C-alpha positions in Angstrom: -48.5 -153.2 -6.2 -45.5 -151.0 -5.1 -46.2 -147.4 -4.1 -44.1 -144.5 -5.4 -42.3 -144.0 -2.1 -41.3 -147.7 -2.0 -40.2 -147.9 -5.6 -37.9 -145.0 -5.4 -36.3 -146.3 -2.2 -37.4 -143.2 -0.3 -38.8 -143.1 3.1 -42.3 -141.3 3.3 -41.8 -137.9 4.7 -43.8 -136.8 7.9 -44.6 -133.2 8.5 -43.9 -132.2 11.9 -46.9 -130.8 13.7 -45.1 -127.7 14.8 -44.6 -126.8 11.2 -48.4 -127.0 10.6 -48.9 -124.7 13.7 -46.3 -122.2 12.6 -47.4 -122.3 9.0 -51.0 -121.6 10.0 -50.0 -118.6 12.2 -48.2 -117.0 9.4 -50.8 -117.9 6.7 -53.5 -116.2 8.7 -51.6 -112.9 8.2 -51.4 -113.3 4.5 -54.9 -114.9 3.7 -57.3 -113.0 5.9 -57.7 -109.1 5.6 -59.4 -108.8 9.0 -56.3 -108.4 11.2 -58.4 -107.6 14.3 -59.8 -111.2 14.1 -56.5 -112.8 12.9 -54.2 -111.8 15.7 -56.6 -113.7 18.1 -56.2 -116.8 16.2 -52.6 -116.5 15.2 -51.2 -115.8 18.7 -52.1 -119.2 20.2 -51.1 -121.0 17.1 -47.8 -119.3 17.0 -47.1 -120.1 20.7 -48.2 -123.7 20.3 -45.9 -123.9 17.4 -43.0 -122.4 19.4 -43.5 -124.9 22.2 -44.0 -127.9 19.9 -40.9 -126.8 17.8 -38.7 -126.6 20.9 -39.9 -130.0 22.1 -39.4 -131.6 18.6 -35.9 -129.9 18.2 -34.8 -131.4 21.5 -36.2 -134.7 20.5 -34.4 -134.6 17.1 -31.1 -133.6 18.5 -31.3 -136.4 21.2 -32.3 -139.0 18.7 -29.9 -137.9 16.1 -32.6 -137.1 13.6 -32.9 -134.2 11.2 -33.3 -130.8 12.8 -34.6 -129.1 9.6 -38.4 -129.3 10.2 -38.2 -128.2 13.7 -36.0 -125.2 12.8 -38.5 -124.3 10.1 -41.4 -124.6 12.6 -39.6 -122.3 15.1 -39.0 -119.7 12.3 -42.6 -119.8 11.1 -44.0 -119.8 14.8 -41.7 -116.8 15.7 -42.8 -114.8 12.7 -46.5 -115.5 13.4 -46.1 -114.7 17.2 -44.2 -111.6 16.8 -46.7 -110.3 14.1 -49.6 -111.0 16.4 -47.8 -109.5 19.4 -46.8 -106.4 17.4 -50.5 -105.9 16.1 -51.9 -106.4 19.6 -49.5 -103.8 21.2 -50.3 -101.4 18.2 -54.2 -101.7 18.8 -53.9 -101.4 22.5 -51.6 -98.4 22.4 -53.8 -96.4 19.8 -57.3 -96.2 21.5 -58.4 -93.6 18.9 -58.7 -96.5 16.1 -62.3 -96.7 15.0 -62.3 -100.5 15.3 -62.2 -100.2 19.2 -65.0 -97.7 19.3 
């Protein structure tokens, strides 16, 4: 039996791991209302996505492959990382917040 990918002549698409890390770092901000907990998880995921995105972008440019997914990963990871850093700075510069008491 021929699968759908083989019958249409398409190559099965593979999701770049950096896209998953970047998407997870951004998704935490939209899905979880407890931002005090979210930034602790989103920051490492975003930084990991940034590092993986740079590595995969360089590999794609050397190998002549598509750079679309690594660029998407870099954008998503940057958004998640910047949001986590901005919230972290906000929390640490406002000690009067009840969440720190």
